[in-house]
PLY file of the C-alpha trace (Angstrom):
ply
format ascii 1.0
element vertex 50
property float x
property float y
property float z
element edge 49
property int vertex1
property int vertex2
end_header
131.88 97.39 97.59
131.63 100.97 98.28
129.71 101.77 95.42
127.18 99.39 96.89
126.99 101.36 100.14
126.60 104.60 98.44
123.73 103.03 95.97
121.98 101.25 99.16
122.39 104.82 101.32
120.92 106.84 98.60
117.92 104.48 98.52
117.15 104.30 102.15
117.96 108.09 102.43
115.17 108.78 99.78
112.56 106.22 101.56
113.22 107.70 104.98
112.22 111.13 103.32
109.44 109.81 101.37
107.98 108.41 104.59
108.73 111.39 106.78
106.73 113.66 103.84
103.81 111.40 103.90
103.62 110.92 107.87
103.64 114.75 108.01
101.26 115.47 105.58
98.68 112.70 107.26
99.28 114.46 110.57
98.64 118.02 109.19
95.34 116.45 107.34
96.55 117.01 103.67
96.62 114.41 101.25
99.35 112.20 101.27
98.31 110.20 98.16
100.54 111.61 95.56
98.09 113.16 93.54
94.97 114.68 94.88
92.08 114.44 92.31
88.27 113.95 92.92
88.97 110.36 93.95
91.09 110.93 96.95
89.62 110.31 100.04
91.04 113.29 101.88
89.81 115.43 99.19
86.24 114.03 99.65
86.44 115.06 103.30
87.66 118.55 102.49
85.03 119.04 100.31
82.27 117.44 102.19
83.43 120.10 105.18
83.10 123.25 102.81
0 1
1 2
2 3
3 4
4 5
5 6
6 7
7 8
8 9
9 10
10 11
11 12
12 13
13 14
14 15
15 16
16 17
17 18
18 19
19 20
20 21
21 22
22 23
23 24
24 25
25 26
26 27
27 28
28 29
29 30
30 31
31 32
32 33
33 34
34 35
35 36
36 37
37 38
38 39
39 40
40 41
41 42
42 43
43 44
44 45
45 46
46 47
47 48
48 49
């Protein structure tokens, strides 16, 4: 029972951290897709503005 609570807590904390990081990056205008390459929509926006 305790092990299940610990594992669930780790999963929930990880999910919240990832969501927070993605929202923070999106709010600052950075790419939040995980791999900024030429197919990233944020990359296309940045390259067209330069």
